[in-house]
N, C-alpha and C positions, 0 to 999 in steps of 0.2 A: 140317830136311829139307823142301823144298817139294814139295807134291803137284802132279800135273798139273792138277787142278781149280783150285788156287790160281793157277797160271800162266795158265790160260785166263781166269779172272776178272780178273786184273790187266791182261792185254793184250787183253781182249775188244774194246775200242774200236778198237785198231789192226787187229785181224783182221777186224772188220766193215766198216770204212770202205775197206779195200783200197788205201790210199795208202802206208803204211809197210810195210816188210818186217820180220817178227818172226823172229829167230834163236832156235831152241830146241835145247838140248843137255842132256846129263846128266853129272853128276859123282857116280859111285857110284850110289846109288838116288835122288838128289835131282835134280829138274827145274829148269832155269834158262832164262831168256829175256831178250832185250833187243830193242829196236826200232831199226832203221836206216832212214834216208831216202836213197835213191840220188840221185846227181847228176842233175839234170833234163836236162842236155845230152847225156850219154852213158850214162846208166843204170848207172853204176859206183859203187863205194864212194867216199865222201869219205875223206880221209886218216885222220881220227880213227876212223872206222868200220872202215877197212881194217885198222888195227893191232889193233882189238878182235876182228875176225873171225879173224885169224890166231891170236890167243891162244885163242880158243874152239876152233879146230881142234886146237890142241895138247892141250886138255883132252878133247875128244871128236871124233874124226874122223867120227862118224856124225851130227853136228849137221845140222839141216835149216833151210832158209830159206823162210818161208811168207808168203803174201800172200792176203788174202781175195778179191781180184778175179781173180788169175791162177791160183790153186791150187784144185783141187777139194776137196769135203767141207767147204766153208765157205760162209756166207751171212750177209746183213745181219740176218735175223730169227732166227738160231740162238741157242739158250740156251747158258749157260756149259758145261753138261754135253755138249751137242752139239759145241761148239768143242773141248772137251778130247778128245772121241772123234776129231775130225778131226786134231788134233795127233798123237795116238797112232798113228793110221792112217798118216800120212806118215812118222813116225819109224820105226815098226816095219817098214814095207815099203821104207824107203830111198828114198822119193820126194823130189824137190827138195832134194837134199843141198847143204849149204854148200860142201863140197869140190868144186872144179871149176865153181862157179857163174860165169856170165858177168858177174856183178857185180864180179869181180876184174879190175882193169885189165890189159890185155895186156902192158904193159911194166913195168919196175921203177919203183917210186915213191920219191920222195925221202923221207928221214926226216922225221918230223913236226916235229921241232924246227927242222931246216934250212928246211923250207917255211914255218914260222911266221915265221922271221926274214926270209925273202923277202917274205912278205905284209906285214910291218910296214914294209918299205921302199917298197912300191908303194901307190898310192892304193887306197881301199876299192873292191872290186868291187861289182857290182850284185847282191849276194847278197840284198838286201832283197826282191827279187822272186822268190826261189826258190819253186818250186811244190811244196812238200813239206810237215811238221808237229812258350819253362822261372824272438827275445828269449830268445836263450838267455841264461842267467845262473844263477848259483847262487841258489837260493831260500833266503833267510835267514829263519829263524824270528824273527818279531818278538816281542820280549819286552816285554810291557806291564806296567806297575806293577799289582800286585794290590791291590785295595782291599777291605778287609773292611767289611762294612756295620756301622754303629754299632749297638750294642746298645740296643734300644728297650724301655723298660719300659711295655708296653701293658697295659691292663687285660684280664683274662681275658674272652674273648668266650664268651658262652653261646649254644648253638645254639637257634634259634627253635623254638617248640613245633611238633610235627608235627600234620598234619591229613590225614585220609583223605577221598578224594573218590571216590565210586562213581557211575559214569556208565552208565546203561543205555540201549542203542541198540536200538530195535525194528527189525524188518525194514522197516517203512515209512519209518522215519527214515534207515536206511542207503540205501535206494533213492533217497530225496530228496537225500541228500548226494552220491551218485554222479551223479545227474542234473545236479546243480548244478556238479559238478567236471568233467564230461565235456567240455564245450566248451573250457574252459581247458586241459585236458590235450591235446586235439587240436591246439589252436593252438600249444602248446608244441612238440609233436613236429613239426608242420609247419614251424615256424620253425627247428627244429634241422636238418631235412632241407635246407631252403633254404640255411641257413648252410653246411652241409657241401658242397653243390653249388657254391656260390660260392667256397669255399675251394679245392676241387679245380680249378675253372677257373682260379683265380689261380695255383695251383701249376703247371699246365700252361703258362700264359703265361710265368711266370717261367723255367721250364725251357727253353722255346724261346728266350727272350731270352738266357739264360745260354749255351745251345749256340751261338748265333750269335756271341756275344762270344768264347767259347773258340776257335771255329773261326777268327775273324778274328785273334786273338792268335797262334794256332798258325801260320797262314799267314804272318804277318809274321816270326815266328822262323825259319821255313824259308827264306823269301826272304833274310833276313839271312845265314844260313849259306851259301846258294848264292852270294850276292854275295861273301862273304869268301873262299870256296874257288875262285872263278872265275879262270881264267888267260886267258880270251878275252873281251875287252870287247864284241866284236860279238855273241857268243852272248847276253849279257845284254840288249843292245839289241834283238835279234830277239825274245827272250822277252817283253820288256815292251812293245814298240812295233810289232811286225809287224801288218799289217792282217788277215791271214788267221789264223784260229784254229789251223789245222793247223801253220802255221809256228811260232806261239808254243808250241804243244804239243811240236813237234819239239825246239826248243832248251831247253825246260824239262826234257825227258827227258835231253838231253845234260848239262845242268848238274847234274841229280840223279846221273847216272852218274859225273860228274867228282868230286862230293862223296863218293860211296860209295867210289870208288877211293882218294881221299886218306885217308878214315877207315880203310879196311882197311890201307893202307900204314902209317899211324901206329900202328895196333894191332899190326901185325906187327913194326914196328921197335922 
């Protein structure tokens, strides 16, 4: 179950920059959210987002559609807790409801599959300039030949004669010994401290490098999953090659949503 603070943290960037619209709805006690970017020509949902918005309304008729620029109780410098409070304020008071939003087109829209077929027949539109954003084996016991040592007839060894040594240390002698040992002891502990500091610094450098490597590998794995699940080549092109960061972010979100939908469908089926 997602808490409202988790939703605010995940979508804080979209709420602060005021370009995308964030749809927030509830299923039971769980909060949900997704971002949409309206068509720059008529400020209405694009086909994929339109279908998603209708499904959201089926789950929660009280869903709200929020934008950090157009809606109150939001700002660029707000903390996650403040953003969460703004989301709750809009939802509980019924402001900026998704139902009846002007983002819905005035006329009936073609089915997404039919429209995709029409798009494939036509030349690519100038959407590039949209102003929007992971040794087994059985261990076998090795049986080695056992060798018994040969019996050796050694002469009986006699223990050496014992000798007692009595050493008497006077206070003056003890003080002299301590004075002689003190510099060496200090140098030893100083070297030990320096070695510990160098070892700790090396551990921190290794951890940072390992973190960067893990992040790079994880990013490649996610990109591979997004590419395999993608049904829209243009989305991948915009995600990888659009000049504006917000456009690349927009289509990455769409690819992630598409992947989640397919994983959920596979788990349900």
